[in-house]
C-alpha positions in Angstrom: -27.0 -16.6 -30.9 -24.6 -19.6 -32.0 -22.0 -17.2 -33.4 -21.8 -15.0 -30.2 -21.7 -17.9 -28.1 -18.9 -18.8 -30.2 -17.2 -15.7 -30.0 -17.3 -14.8 -26.4 -16.1 -18.6 -25.7 -13.1 -18.3 -28.3 -12.0 -14.5 -26.7 -12.2 -16.6 -23.4 -9.6 -19.6 -24.5 -7.7 -16.5 -26.2 -7.2 -14.8 -22.8 -6.8 -18.3 -21.2 -3.7 -18.9 -23.6 -2.2 -15.2 -23.1 -1.8 -15.9 -19.4 -0.9 -19.0 -19.7 2.1 -17.7 -22.3 3.1 -14.9 -20.0 3.3 -17.5 -16.9 5.4 -19.8 -18.8 7.4 -16.7 -20.0 8.0 -15.8 -16.8 9.2 -19.0 -15.4 11.6 -19.8 -17.8 13.0 -16.1 -17.3 12.8 -16.9 -13.5 15.0 -19.6 -13.7 17.6 -18.1 -15.9 17.9 -15.1 -13.5 18.8 -17.0 -10.6 22.2 -17.4 -9.7 23.6 -19.1 -6.4 26.5 -16.7 -5.4 23.9 -13.7 -5.1 22.2 -13.1 -1.3 18.4 -13.7 -2.0 16.9 -10.1 -0.5 19.7 -8.5 -3.2 18.6 -11.4 -6.1 18.8 -7.9 -8.5 22.8 -8.6 -8.8 24.0 -5.6 -5.7 26.8 -7.7 -4.1 26.1 -7.3 0.3 24.6 -8.5 3.1 21.0 -7.3 4.2 20.6 -4.8 6.5 17.6 -4.0 8.9 15.4 -1.2 7.4 16.1 2.1 9.6 12.8 3.0 10.1 10.9 1.1 12.9 7.4 1.8 13.2 4.6 -0.7 14.6 1.7 -1.4 12.5 -0.6 0.4 15.5 1.3 3.5 15.2 0.9 3.6 11.9 -2.6 3.5 12.0 -2.8 6.4 14.6 -0.9 8.2 12.4 -2.9 7.5 9.8 -6.0 8.3 11.4 -4.5 11.4 12.7 -3.6 12.4 9.2 -6.1 11.3 7.1 -9.4 11.9 9.7 -8.8 14.7 11.2 -8.9 17.4 8.3 -12.5 15.8 7.7 -13.5 16.3 11.2 -12.3 19.9 10.9 -14.2 20.9 7.7 -17.4 19.3 8.6 -17.4 20.9 12.1 -16.4 24.5 10.3 -19.7 23.2 7.9 -22.1 22.5 10.8 -21.1 25.2 13.6 -19.2 27.7 12.5 -18.0 29.0 15.8 -14.2 28.7 15.8 -14.6 27.2 19.9 -14.8 23.6 18.3 -12.3 24.2 15.8 -9.8 25.2 18.4 -10.9 22.0 20.4 -10.0 19.7 17.9 -6.9 21.3 17.1 -6.1 20.9 20.6 -7.1 17.5 21.2 -5.5 16.6 17.7 -2.3 18.4 19.0 -2.1 16.6 21.9 -2.8 13.1 20.6 0.4 14.1 18.0 2.4 14.8 21.0 1.5 11.4 22.8 2.5 9.8 19.5 6.0 11.1 19.5 6.4 10.9 23.0 5.9 7.1 23.1 8.6 6.7 20.2 
């Protein structure tokens, strides 16, 4: 019983020392790598001025796109399993098409 407790405590100490060593190593390396002539977004060494990203999309639009592409196939699959009538499937597909057209027009 005591042997097991000592073993567990020793393993926690070893894990702590490993994490501390990795942290100190990265902290030391980051001080060596930083340079005053580099621009902060391009700290890897690339020269140039930062530019705006070419894709402008809001978080809400992203959520709508995610919902359309993630949940609609699941909804269509469940509707086909529950009721094999193509009317419900066609209705869902038309609603998805209309919502995607609205999302594209908003941009």
